C-alpha positions in Angstrom: 36.9 167.6 107.9 36.5 165.5 111.0 35.3 167.3 114.1 37.5 165.0 116.3 40.2 167.1 118.2 42.9 166.0 120.7 44.3 168.7 122.9 48.1 169.3 123.1 48.8 166.4 125.6 52.3 167.7 126.2 51.0 171.0 127.4 48.6 169.2 129.8 51.5 167.1 131.0 53.6 170.3 131.6 50.7 171.9 133.5 50.5 169.0 135.7 54.0 169.0 136.6 54.1 172.7 137.3 51.7 172.1 140.1 54.8 171.0 142.2 57.6 172.8 140.2 57.6 175.9 138.3 59.2 175.5 134.9 59.3 178.0 132.0 57.3 177.1 128.9 59.2 175.6 126.0 57.1 175.9 122.7 59.8 173.8 121.0 59.1 170.8 123.2 55.4 171.1 122.8 55.6 170.6 119.0 54.0 167.3 117.8 56.2 165.6 115.3 54.5 162.2 114.5 51.6 160.0 115.4 52.2 156.2 115.5 49.2 153.7 116.0 49.5 150.8 118.3 49.8 147.6 116.3 47.3 145.6 118.3 44.8 148.1 119.6 43.6 150.9 117.2 42.2 152.8 120.3 45.7 153.7 121.3 48.1 156.0 119.5 51.5 157.4 120.4 51.8 161.1 120.0 55.6 162.0 119.4 56.6 165.4 120.7 60.1 166.8 120.8 60.1 166.5 124.5 58.8 163.0 124.9 56.2 160.4 123.8 52.6 160.4 125.0 50.3 157.2 124.9 46.8 158.5 124.1 43.5 156.8 124.5 41.3 157.9 121.5 38.0 157.3 123.0 38.7 159.2 126.2 41.1 161.8 124.4 43.4 161.6 127.3 46.9 160.6 128.0 47.5 157.0 129.3 51.3 157.4 129.9 54.0 159.9 129.2 57.5 158.5 128.4 60.3 161.0 128.9 64.0 160.5 129.3 65.5 162.2 132.2 69.1 163.1 133.1 70.7 160.6 135.7 71.7 163.5 137.9 68.4 165.2 137.7 65.8 162.5 138.6 63.4 165.2 139.9 63.5 167.3 136.8 61.6 166.9 133.5 64.5 168.4 131.5 65.4 165.9 128.7 68.9 164.8 127.9 67.9 165.2 124.2 64.9 165.9 122.2 62.9 163.1 120.5 63.3 162.7 116.7 61.4 159.4 115.9 59.8 156.3 117.3 58.5 152.9 116.3 56.6 150.1 118.1 57.5 146.4 118.4 55.0 144.2 116.5 53.8 142.6 119.8 52.9 146.1 121.1 54.6 145.6 124.5 57.8 147.5 123.5 58.7 150.6 121.6 62.0 152.4 120.5 62.6 156.1 120.6 65.3 157.9 118.7 66.9 161.1 120.1 68.9 164.0 118.7 72.1 163.0 120.4 72.2 159.8 118.2 71.1 157.5 121.0 68.3 154.9 120.9 66.0 154.2 123.8 64.2 151.0 124.4 61.0 151.3 126.4 58.5 148.9 127.9 55.0 150.3 127.5 54.0 149.5 131.2 56.9 151.4 132.6 57.0 155.2 132.1 59.6 155.9 134.7 62.8 155.0 132.8 63.6 153.1 129.5 64.9 149.6 129.6 68.3 150.8 128.3 69.7 153.6 126.0 72.4 152.8 123.5 74.1 154.2 120.4 74.3 152.5 117.0 77.8 151.4 117.7 77.0 149.9 121.1 74.0 147.8 119.5 76.5 146.7 116.8 79.0 145.4 119.4 76.4 143.1 120.8 76.0 141.2 117.5 78.9 139.2 118.4 77.3 138.1 121.6 80.2 138.9 123.9 78.9 142.3 125.3 75.8 143.0 127.1 73.6 146.2 126.9 73.7 146.6 130.6 77.5 147.3 130.6 76.8 150.4 128.5 73.6 151.4 130.5 73.9 154.9 131.9 76.9 155.9 129.8 74.8 158.0 127.3 74.6 161.5 128.4 77.8 161.6 130.1 80.6 163.8 128.7 78.0 165.9 126.9 76.7 162.9 125.0 78.3 162.2 121.5 78.7 165.5 119.6 80.2 163.7 116.5 77.2 161.4 116.0 74.2 162.7 113.9 70.7 162.4 115.3 68.4 159.3 114.8 66.3 160.3 111.8 63.8 157.5 111.5 63.0 154.0 113.0 60.9 151.1 111.9 60.3 147.8 113.6 59.1 144.9 111.3 58.2 141.3 112.0 59.6 138.5 109.7 57.2 137.6 107.0 57.1 133.8 107.7 56.7 134.0 111.5 53.7 132.3 113.2 54.6 133.6 116.7 51.8 135.7 117.9 54.2 138.1 119.4 56.0 138.6 116.1 58.9 136.1 116.3 62.2 137.3 115.2 62.0 141.1 114.3 63.9 143.6 112.2 64.8 147.0 113.6 65.7 149.6 110.9 67.7 152.6 112.0 68.4 155.7 109.9 70.9 158.0 111.5 73.2 157.8 114.5 76.3 157.4 112.2 79.4 159.6 112.5 79.0 162.9 110.9 81.8 162.5 108.6 80.5 159.2 107.2 77.9 158.5 104.5 74.5 157.9 105.9 73.2 154.6 105.2 70.4 152.4 106.6 71.2 149.9 109.4 69.1 146.8 110.1 69.2 144.7 113.2 67.8 141.2 113.5 66.3 141.1 117.0 65.3 137.8 118.8 61.8 136.8 119.4 60.2 138.7 122.3 59.0 135.9 124.6 60.6 136.4 128.1 59.4 134.1 130.9 58.5 136.3 133.7 56.7 135.4 136.9 56.8 138.6 138.9 53.7 140.8 138.7 53.4 144.4 139.8 50.0 145.3 141.1 50.2 149.2 141.0 51.1 151.8 138.7 53.6 153.4 141.2 55.9 150.4 140.9 58.4 150.2 138.0 59.6 147.0 136.4 61.7 144.8 138.8 65.3 144.4 137.8 64.7 140.7 137.2 62.0 141.5 134.6 64.1 144.3 133.2 67.1 142.0 132.7 65.0 139.4 131.1 63.6 141.8 128.6 67.0 143.3 127.9 68.3 139.8 127.0 65.5 139.5 124.4 66.6 142.7 122.8 70.2 141.8 122.0 70.7 142.0 118.2 71.6 138.6 116.5 72.7 139.9 113.1 73.2 143.2 111.4 73.1 144.6 107.9 74.1 148.0 106.4 72.4 149.2 103.2 74.8 151.7 101.5 73.2 153.2 98.6 75.1 155.4 96.1 74.2 158.5 98.0 73.3 159.4 101.6 69.9 158.1 102.7 67.4 160.9 103.7 64.3 158.7 104.2 63.0 155.3 103.8 59.8 153.3 103.5 59.1 149.6 104.3 56.9 148.0 101.5 54.7 145.0 101.9 53.2 143.2 98.8 50.5 141.4 100.8 49.8 142.9 104.2 49.3 146.6 103.9 48.5 147.2 107.6 50.8 149.5 109.5 52.9 150.6 106.5 54.1 147.1 105.6 55.8 146.2 108.8 53.9 142.9 109.1 55.0 141.4 105.9 58.1 143.4 104.6 59.2 142.7 100.9 61.4 145.7 100.1 62.7 148.9 101.6 62.7 152.0 99.4 65.3 154.6 100.2 65.1 158.3 99.2 68.7 159.4 98.5 70.1 162.8 97.7 73.5 164.2 96.7 75.1 167.5 98.0 73.7 169.2 94.8 70.2 168.3 96.0 69.6 165.8 93.3 67.2 163.3 94.6 66.5 159.6 93.5 65.1 156.4 94.8 66.9 153.1 95.4 65.1 149.9 96.3 66.5 147.0 98.1 65.4 143.4 99.0 64.2 143.2 102.5 64.9 141.4 104.8 68.5 140.9 103.8 69.4 137.5 102.4 72.0 136.9 105.1 69.5 137.1 107.8 67.6 134.0 107.2 69.7 131.0 105.9 73.0 132.7 106.0 75.9 132.6 108.4 75.8 135.0 111.3 78.0 138.0 111.0 80.7 138.6 113.5 80.7 142.4 113.8 83.4 144.0 115.8 85.8 142.4 118.3 84.5 143.0 121.9 87.9 142.4 123.3 89.3 145.4 121.7 86.2 147.6 122.1 87.4 149.2 125.3 90.7 150.4 123.5 88.9 151.9 120.5 87.0 155.2 120.4 83.4 154.7 120.0 83.3 157.0 116.8 86.2 155.3 115.0 84.8 151.8 115.9 81.4 152.7 114.3 83.0 153.5 111.0 84.7 150.2 110.8 81.6 148.5 112.0 79.6 149.7 109.1 82.2 148.7 106.6 81.9 145.2 108.0 78.2 145.1 107.7 78.3 146.0 104.0 77.3 143.2 101.5 77.2 142.8 97.9 74.3 145.3 97.0 74.0 143.9 93.5 72.2 141.0 95.0 69.9 143.2 97.2 69.0 145.9 94.6 65.5 145.8 93.2 64.0 147.7 90.3 61.1 149.9 91.5 57.9 150.4 89.5 56.7 153.3 87.3 57.6 156.7 88.4 59.7 155.5 91.3 62.4 154.6 88.8 64.1 158.0 89.3 67.8 157.8 89.9 70.3 160.1 91.6 72.0 160.9 88.3 70.5 163.6 86.2 69.2 163.0 82.6 71.5 165.0 80.3 70.3 163.8 76.9 67.2 161.9 75.4 66.7 159.9 72.2 63.3 159.0 70.8 62.9 156.6 68.0 60.3 154.6 66.2 61.0 150.8 66.0 59.4 147.8 64.5 56.9 146.0 66.5 59.0 142.8 66.2 62.0 144.7 67.6 60.1 146.0 70.6 58.6 142.7 71.3 62.2 141.1 71.3 63.5 143.7 73.6 60.5 143.8 76.0 60.2 139.9 76.3 63.6 139.8 78.0 62.5 141.8 81.0 62.3 139.6 84.0 60.5 140.0 87.3 63.1 138.4 89.5 64.6 141.7 90.7 61.5 143.8 90.2 59.4 145.2 92.9 55.8 144.7 92.0 53.3 147.1 93.6 49.6 146.7 92.7 46.8 149.0 93.6 44.0 150.8 91.7 43.4 150.8 88.0 43.9 153.2 85.1 42.4 153.2 81.5 42.2 155.3 78.6 39.6 158.2 78.2 36.7 156.4 76.3 36.2 159.5 74.2 39.7 159.1 72.8 39.7 155.3 72.6 38.4 155.1 69.0 41.2 157.2 67.9 43.8 155.2 69.8 42.5 152.0 68.2 43.5 153.3 64.7 47.1 153.6 66.1 47.2 150.0 67.3 49.2 148.5 64.4 51.6 151.4 64.0 55.3 151.3 64.8 56.2 151.3 68.5 58.4 154.0 70.3 61.7 153.5 72.2 63.1 156.2 74.6 66.8 156.1 75.5 67.8 158.4 78.4 71.5 159.4 79.1 72.5 160.0 82.6 75.2 161.7 84.4 76.5 158.5 85.9 77.5 157.2 82.4 74.5 155.0 82.0 72.0 154.6 79.2 68.5 153.4 80.1 65.8 152.2 77.7 62.1 152.8 78.1 59.0 151.8 76.1 56.9 154.8 75.3 54.6 153.2 72.7 51.2 154.7 72.7 49.8 151.1 72.5 50.6 150.8 76.3 47.9 153.3 76.9 45.1 151.6 74.9 42.9 150.1 77.6 39.3 150.0 78.9 37.9 149.9 82.3 37.2 146.2 82.0 40.7 145.6 80.5 42.8 148.4 82.3 46.6 149.0 81.8 48.9 146.3 82.8 52.2 148.1 82.5 53.5 151.5 83.5 54.1 154.3 81.1 56.8 154.7 80.3 57.7 151.0 80.7 61.3 150.8 81.8 63.2 147.9 80.3 65.4 147.5 83.4 67.6 144.6 82.0 68.6 146.5 79.0 70.3 149.4 81.0 73.9 149.9 80.2 76.5 151.1 82.7 79.7 152.2 80.8 81.8 152.3 83.9 81.7 148.4 84.2 83.9 147.9 81.2 86.8 149.7 82.5 87.4 147.0 85.2 88.7 144.9 82.2 92.4 144.1 82.7 93.0 145.1 78.9 92.1 148.7 79.7 94.3 149.1 82.7 96.5 151.6 80.9 93.6 153.6 79.7 91.5 153.4 82.9 89.6 156.6 83.5 90.4 158.6 86.5 87.2 160.5 86.5 83.6 159.4 85.7 83.1 159.2 81.9 80.3 161.2 80.1 78.3 159.7 77.2 78.4 161.9 74.1 75.9 160.0 71.9 74.0 156.7 71.6 72.9 155.0 68.4 70.6 151.9 68.2 70.4 149.4 65.2 67.0 148.0 65.5 67.5 145.1 63.2 70.9 144.1 64.4 70.0 144.9 67.9 73.2 146.6 68.6 74.0 149.8 70.5 76.8 152.2 69.9 78.0 154.5 72.7 80.4 157.4 72.2 82.2 158.9 75.2 83.4 162.5 75.4 86.8 161.1 76.3 87.1 159.6 72.8 86.3 155.9 73.3 83.5 154.3 71.3 81.9 151.1 72.7 79.7 148.7 70.9 77.2 146.6 72.8 75.5 143.5 71.2 72.0 142.2 72.3 72.2 138.6 73.6 69.7 136.4 75.3 71.9 133.3 75.8 74.3 132.7 78.6 77.6 134.5 78.8 80.2 133.1 76.4 83.7 132.4 77.7 86.0 135.4 76.8 88.8 134.6 74.4 90.8 137.6 73.4 91.2 138.0 69.7 94.1 139.5 67.9 92.9 142.6 66.1 94.1 146.1 65.1 95.7 148.1 67.8 92.9 150.5 67.8 90.3 147.8 68.7 89.8 146.1 72.0 87.5 143.0 72.2 85.7 143.2 75.5 84.9 140.6 78.2 81.0 140.1 78.2 81.1 139.1 81.7 81.7 142.7 82.6 78.0 143.4 82.2 76.3 140.7 84.3 72.5 140.9 84.3 72.3 143.1 81.2 71.0 141.9 77.8 73.3 144.5 76.1 76.8 143.1 76.5 80.0 144.8 75.5 81.7 143.6 72.3 84.4 145.9 71.3 85.8 149.3 72.0 87.7 151.8 69.8 90.6 153.3 71.8 90.6 157.0 72.3 92.6 159.3 69.9 94.4 162.6 70.4 91.5 164.1 68.5 87.9 164.4 69.9 85.2 162.1 68.6 82.6 164.2 66.7 80.3 161.9 64.9 79.4 158.2 64.8 77.2 156.0 62.6 76.1 152.5 63.0 74.1 150.4 60.5 72.2 147.1 60.6 74.7 145.2 58.3 77.8 145.1 60.6 79.7 148.4 60.0 80.6 151.2 62.3 82.1 154.6 61.2 83.6 157.2 63.6 84.6 160.7 62.8 87.0 162.9 64.6 87.7 166.6 65.1 90.8 166.5 62.9 88.9 165.3 60.0 89.9 161.6 60.2 87.4 158.7 59.8 87.7 155.1 61.2 85.5 152.3 59.8 85.2 149.0 61.6 84.0 145.8 60.0 82.4 143.9 62.8 82.9 140.6 61.2 86.5 140.5 62.1 86.6 142.9 63.8 89.0 144.9 61.7 89.7 148.4 60.5 88.9 149.1 56.9 91.1 151.4 54.7 89.5 154.5 53.3 90.5 155.6 49.7 91.5 159.1 48.5 88.6 160.9 47.0 88.5 161.4 43.3 88.4 165.2 43.6 89.9 165.6 47.0 90.6 168.8 48.8 94.1 169.1 50.5 93.8 168.5 54.2 96.0 167.9 57.1 98.5 165.0 56.7 97.2 161.5 57.3 99.4 159.7 59.7 97.1 156.7 60.1 96.8 154.0 57.5 93.2 153.4 58.3 91.8 156.8 58.1 91.2 159.5 55.5 91.5 163.2 56.9 89.3 165.8 55.3 89.1 169.6 55.5 87.8 170.3 59.0 86.3 168.0 61.5 83.7 165.5 60.7 80.1 166.6 61.7 78.0 164.0 60.0 78.2 160.3 59.0 75.4 158.6 57.1 75.1 155.0 55.8 72.8 154.3 52.9 72.2 151.8 50.1 71.7 153.9 47.0 73.4 155.2 43.9 75.1 158.4 43.0 74.8 160.7 40.1 77.9 159.4 38.4 77.0 155.7 39.0 73.5 154.6 39.1 74.2 151.2 40.7 72.9 150.2 44.1 75.8 150.0 46.7 76.5 150.4 50.3 77.8 153.9 50.7 79.2 156.1 53.5 78.6 159.9 53.3 80.8 161.9 55.4 80.3 165.7 55.8 83.0 168.1 57.3 82.6 171.4 59.0 83.3 173.3 55.7 80.7 171.6 53.8 82.9 169.4 51.7 81.4 165.9 51.6 82.8 162.5 50.5 80.8 159.5 49.4 82.5 156.3 49.9 81.6 153.0 48.1 81.9 149.7 50.0 82.1 146.5 48.1 82.7 142.8 48.7 85.9 141.2 47.5 85.2 138.5 45.0 87.7 136.1 46.3 86.8 136.3 50.0 84.2 137.4 52.4 85.9 140.7 53.4 84.9 144.0 52.5 86.8 147.2 51.2 86.1 150.7 50.0 86.7 151.0 46.2 86.2 154.7 45.7 85.3 158.1 47.0 83.4 161.0 45.3 83.6 164.6 46.3 80.5 166.8 46.6 79.4 170.0 48.5 76.6 170.8 51.0 76.0 173.3 53.8 78.6 173.9 56.4 78.2 172.9 60.0 75.4 170.5 59.6 73.2 169.5 62.5 73.9 166.1 63.9 71.6 163.5 62.5 70.4 165.9 59.9 71.5 164.2 56.7 68.9 162.0 55.1 68.8 160.0 51.9 65.1 159.4 50.7 63.5 157.6 47.7 62.5 160.2 45.1 59.1 158.4 44.5 58.0 157.2 47.8 59.9 159.6 50.1 60.9 156.5 52.3 64.4 156.7 54.1 67.0 154.6 52.2 68.7 153.1 55.2 71.5 150.5 55.1 69.4 147.6 56.4 69.6 143.8 55.7 67.0 143.7 53.0 68.7 146.1 50.8 72.2 144.8 51.6 71.1 141.2 50.7 69.7 142.4 47.4 73.2 143.8 46.5 74.9 140.6 47.4 72.5 138.3 45.5 73.0 140.3 42.3 76.7 140.4 42.4 76.7 144.1 43.2 75.2 145.1 39.8 71.7 146.4 40.7 70.0 149.5 39.1 69.5 152.1 41.8 66.4 154.2 42.2 66.7 157.9 42.0 67.0 159.5 45.4 67.3 162.8 47.1 69.9 163.9 49.7 68.4 166.3 52.3 70.7 168.2 54.7 70.0 171.0 57.2 72.1 173.3 59.4 71.4 176.5 61.5 71.7 178.5 58.3 69.3 176.6 56.1 68.5 173.4 54.3 69.0 172.0 50.8 68.2 169.0 48.6 70.3 167.4 45.9 69.4 164.8 43.4 71.4 161.4 43.7 73.6 162.8 46.5 76.2 164.3 44.1 73.8 165.7 41.6 72.2 169.1 41.0 70.5 171.1 43.8 66.8 171.1 43.4 65.7 172.9 46.6 67.3 175.2 49.2 65.9 177.4 52.1 67.8 180.1 54.0 66.8 180.7 57.7 66.9 184.0 59.3 69.3 184.4 62.2 66.5 185.5 64.5 64.6 182.3 63.9 67.6 180.4 65.6 66.8 177.0 64.3 68.2 174.4 66.5 67.0 171.0 64.9 65.6 169.7 61.7 64.2 166.3 60.8 62.1 164.5 58.1 58.5 163.5 59.3 56.2 161.1 57.6 52.5 161.6 57.5 50.0 159.8 55.4 52.8 158.3 53.2 54.2 161.8 52.5 57.3 163.3 53.8 58.2 166.9 55.0 61.1 168.6 56.5 60.3 170.0 59.9 62.6 172.6 61.5 62.4 173.7 65.2 63.4 177.2 66.5 64.6 177.9 70.1 61.6 180.1 70.7 59.2 177.3 69.9 58.5 178.1 66.3 58.0 175.1 64.1 58.5 175.4 60.2 57.2 172.8 57.9 58.6 172.4 54.3 57.6 170.3 51.3 60.2 167.9 49.6 62.1 168.1 47.5 61.6 171.7 46.7 61.6 173.0 50.3 58.7 175.3 50.0 57.2 176.6 53.3 54.1 174.6 54.0 53.0 175.7 57.5 54.2 177.4 60.6 53.1 176.5 64.2 54.5 176.9 67.7 55.2 174.4 70.5 57.2 174.7 73.8 60.6 173.2 73.3 64.0 173.8 75.0 66.6 176.2 73.6 69.4 173.6 73.7 69.6 171.5 70.4 70.9 168.5 72.3 67.8 168.5 74.5 65.3 167.4 71.7 64.8 164.2 69.8 62.3 163.5 67.0 61.3 160.4 65.4 60.0 159.8 61.9 56.3 159.9 62.9 56.2 163.3 64.4 56.4 162.4 68.2 59.3 164.0 70.0 60.8 164.3 73.5 62.6 167.2 75.2 64.3 168.0 78.5 63.3 170.9 80.6 66.3 171.9 82.7 66.5 173.6 86.0 68.8 176.4 87.2 71.5 173.9 88.1 73.7 173.2 85.1 73.2 169.9 83.3 70.4 168.8 85.4 67.0 167.8 84.0 64.0 168.1 86.1 61.5 166.7 83.6 61.3 164.9 80.2 58.3 165.8 78.1 56.8 163.7 75.4 54.8 165.5 72.7 53.6 165.2 69.2 53.0 167.2 66.1 49.7 165.5 65.6 46.6 165.2 67.7 44.8 162.4 65.9 45.9 158.7 66.5 47.6 159.5 69.8 46.5 158.6 73.4 49.1 160.5 75.3 46.5 162.1 77.4 46.4 161.2 81.2 44.5 158.1 81.8 41.5 157.8 84.0 42.8 156.6 87.4 40.8 154.9 90.1 42.9 154.1 93.2 40.1 152.1 94.9 39.4 150.0 91.8 40.3 146.3 92.3 41.4 147.2 95.8 42.7 144.3 97.7 41.1 143.5 101.1 43.0 144.8 104.0 43.6 141.9 106.6 42.0 142.3 109.9 43.9 143.6 112.9 46.1 141.0 114.4 44.6 139.5 117.6 46.3 140.1 120.9 48.4 137.1 122.0 46.5 134.6 123.9 49.4 133.4 126.0 51.8 136.1 127.1 54.4 136.4 129.9 52.1 136.6 133.1 54.3 139.4 134.6 53.5 141.6 131.6 49.8 140.8 131.4 49.3 141.5 135.1 51.3 144.6 135.0 49.4 146.0 131.9 46.1 145.1 133.5 46.8 146.8 136.8 48.7 149.6 135.4 46.7 150.5 132.3 43.4 149.0 133.1 41.6 146.3 131.3 42.5 146.1 127.6 39.7 146.6 125.1 40.4 146.6 121.4 38.5 149.2 119.4 37.1 148.1 116.0 37.3 150.1 112.8 33.6 151.0 112.9 33.9 152.4 116.5 36.9 154.5 115.4 34.8 155.8 112.4 32.2 156.8 115.0 34.8 158.6 117.1 36.4 160.5 114.3 33.4 161.3 112.1 30.3 160.6 114.2 27.4 158.2 113.5 25.7 160.5 110.9 28.7 160.7 108.6 27.9 160.6 104.9 28.6 157.5 102.8 32.0 158.0 101.0 31.8 158.0 97.3 34.6 157.9 94.6 34.4 160.1 91.5 36.7 159.6 88.8 38.7 162.6 87.3 36.7 162.4 84.1 33.2 163.6 85.1 31.8 161.7 82.3 32.6 158.5 83.9 29.9 157.1 86.3 30.4 157.4 90.1 31.4 154.4 92.1 30.7 153.6 95.6 33.9 153.3 97.6 32.8 150.2 99.7 32.1 147.4 97.2 30.9 149.6 94.5 27.2 149.5 95.7 24.5 150.0 93.3 21.8 152.8 93.7 19.2 150.3 95.0 21.7 148.7 97.5 22.6 152.2 98.8 18.9 153.1 99.3 18.2 149.7 101.0 21.2 150.4 103.4 20.0 153.8 104.1 16.4 152.4 105.1 17.9 149.7 107.2 20.0 152.3 109.1 16.9 154.4 109.5 14.9 151.5 111.1 17.8 151.0 113.6 17.5 154.7 114.8 15.5 155.9 117.6 11.7 155.7 117.0 11.0 159.4 117.5 12.7 160.4 114.3 11.9 157.4 112.1 9.7 159.5 109.8 12.3 162.3 109.3 15.0 159.6 108.4 12.9 157.7 106.0 11.9 161.0 104.3 15.6 161.7 104.0 16.3 158.2 102.8 13.5 158.6 100.0 14.9 162.0 99.0 18.4 160.7 98.7 17.0 157.7 96.5 15.4 160.2 94.2 18.6 162.1 93.8 20.4 159.0 93.0 17.9 158.0 90.4 18.3 161.5 89.0 22.0 161.1 88.7 21.5 157.7 86.8 19.2 159.4 84.3 21.6 162.1 83.7 24.4 159.7 83.2 22.3 157.8 80.6 21.8 161.0 78.8 25.4 161.9 78.9 26.3 158.4 77.6 24.0 158.9 74.6 25.5 162.3 73.8 29.1 160.7 73.8 27.9 157.9 71.5 26.6 160.6 69.1 29.9 162.5 69.3 31.9 159.4 68.7 29.8 158.6 65.6 30.4 162.1 64.3 34.1 161.8 65.0 34.3 158.4 63.1 32.5 160.1 60.0 35.0 163.0 60.2 38.1 160.7 60.3 36.7 158.7 57.4 36.2 162.0 55.3 39.7 163.1 56.3 41.2 159.8 55.2 39.5 159.9 51.9 40.7 163.3 51.1 44.3 162.4 52.2 44.9 165.7 53.7 48.4 166.0 55.1 48.8 167.4 58.7 45.1 167.9 59.0 45.3 171.4 57.3 
């Protein structure tokens, strides 16, 4: 901890004032709120108190000036018109702005502490954009009539220079204001484009007792009239913001702004981040905005006018939005459901190569790499399938993320290049966009839709989204330009959508199934162009995407009487449809390979429909349906058809479907097993409709919420999750209990998703309903995974911070003479001198130690070697006073010995780690040779 301490300068100021007038102490006004450094002189800082602003000299630890706003009727009093809430300094260092609790903004000149240049509200500043009103006309109006009770306080301010300005005083600047809006309006972020600060003054003021002459004041005010204005209006009220620079990191990015990050929150306390391009595009190269009508301003109430003013300043935010990096990609909408799936490496490469950096905010700093002790295990997983995570949000959006463990495979020499998870921003789907289609005007939703389920076909690159209101929407992946929308004549149930409704997204809407009176309960999408949708009344709709058209379903051979079928395209079974599964396989009564659809109803009654191609055309139709039985009330996505020999899932993919077409539909089918699971138990049947070969019944106390087939070492097992974290593993096909373990998982069955490799994700909810605070990625296996936290070094590859901008060589003579006479000669402190002030000359050399203690230490400044550090120590010792040279040299030699000892210990530690890695490699080889499943 630094021994440097500054006394409470506001208390000292009040004590000095009380020499002439006795005022009661006010602890609230003495509270320090913020410290702002001077942009040109590091020896100066502004300490913001609720009562005012104090300019402090760090070297002298004393106040240079105190800036306090006083009531016009109380010139001899120190009572403020309003408390201070925030402040910011002009890039030139001559001016600063203070925000107050009454919603007003005060502009101050650093050389005049008697009174601000002027004080205005946000609305009054906006009126001046048109150029027909002056700030002086409103000067003095603030504070009258008990200020403005309907305006919220100024929450935060920032004053930036334009990135391409060569003006030593900053050129055109940008003033950001958060707050000051009417209380009833949504809080946004207002940006003003201010003219270059370069007044031509000839009047100088030789002593501190004199304030700025009215001529100088008027000239400064004229340079502070806003030229343009812009209003950032995110999807929720802005609570805070941060200006980001990609090049110059000095003074929080105000010297080279590239983006502004807004922290937003909803009334339910859900917080998120939205990032915008900065400066606004209309500031440079666009036409000036005419905001407000000055001729009518006198007839309009200031609060009412401000609301209209903010509406006029809004632009198309789609052109201003940026995608933030990494963990900053948290939206306002809560995550309500997650899906994890393993995909082919070619599929992930196709999806990820579409990501563009045009609207992505790139922030670089530090480095991260995998733990070297786990790197050998990670290398074994390099050629395995990749992982895709789909998150469903409360704003009816679906977002795609790459969670492949290959992203974490890295070394210190070759660190990570992407975040984890890596969000594929241009794949995000916003369902609300399609309801602007004129074809859907009659069915336009009056409330925000909610997504019920999402399915992804990795070979066809299609995404199927079912809404809780009953609509089912199909999105197709396209890299080419948007095609002109030509409405097709299709069935009344199908709406062919306009692709232009999803601009900027690679998943574009193709068609939508209209809602039905009955609720949608199940959906299934395959890779060969067919979609099946089940409803709560037992009906099923099947769509051939080649038309698109609706396919007729036949009556089952052994059908059960169900509700009457009023639709020609659907078959209605007993109870609602709980599961739909596409497969290419045979059945017990027909050992020919065919594309089949398995529908399971609530009662357990199941139908197997066979789809064939008509010989005289390229259209398809269902030929027959066979009835069978299984467990009632199956879990969603808990119906699996697997090969009886290899255990591989028999999906309806392009390879199997092409084999059927080439052989004319007569291909001998391999024997298969049909595995199903519900909360009561699980069972396995031969060839879908054949005999049952395995069954397990679960106790109600186990409360099983999910079941899935997991593959390990080319063997398959059924894994069931209980709500208390119990995991049961069963053999296939006989469903014998193999192993029991535990893992913390949620109690909700919809909050967990498992892929075929044993990796799973689940949501941890908060007390607020349907709000997810965290999504956790876990795995049933420890080997071959690198999901550990990587080693992080924030100072690794650290960019050089630019030097402090020099003071302007030529400035207005009135200002220079006034600053010299009023504040004394200006001297700029260097970084080393500030380090000496804060930590002393004998401060220790800072060192960086990585979180993993086995990693070698790194010097913070340039990563100095041990010999370099010892040399620097001796050089500093020789520069000290001669009376203690011997003591300092002794200390330096002792320190050198300690450093060499550390090197020796690190070498020994490295040797031990190498031995551990060899032992681990031998263990893995023996384990692979024994082919043990699950490492038991």
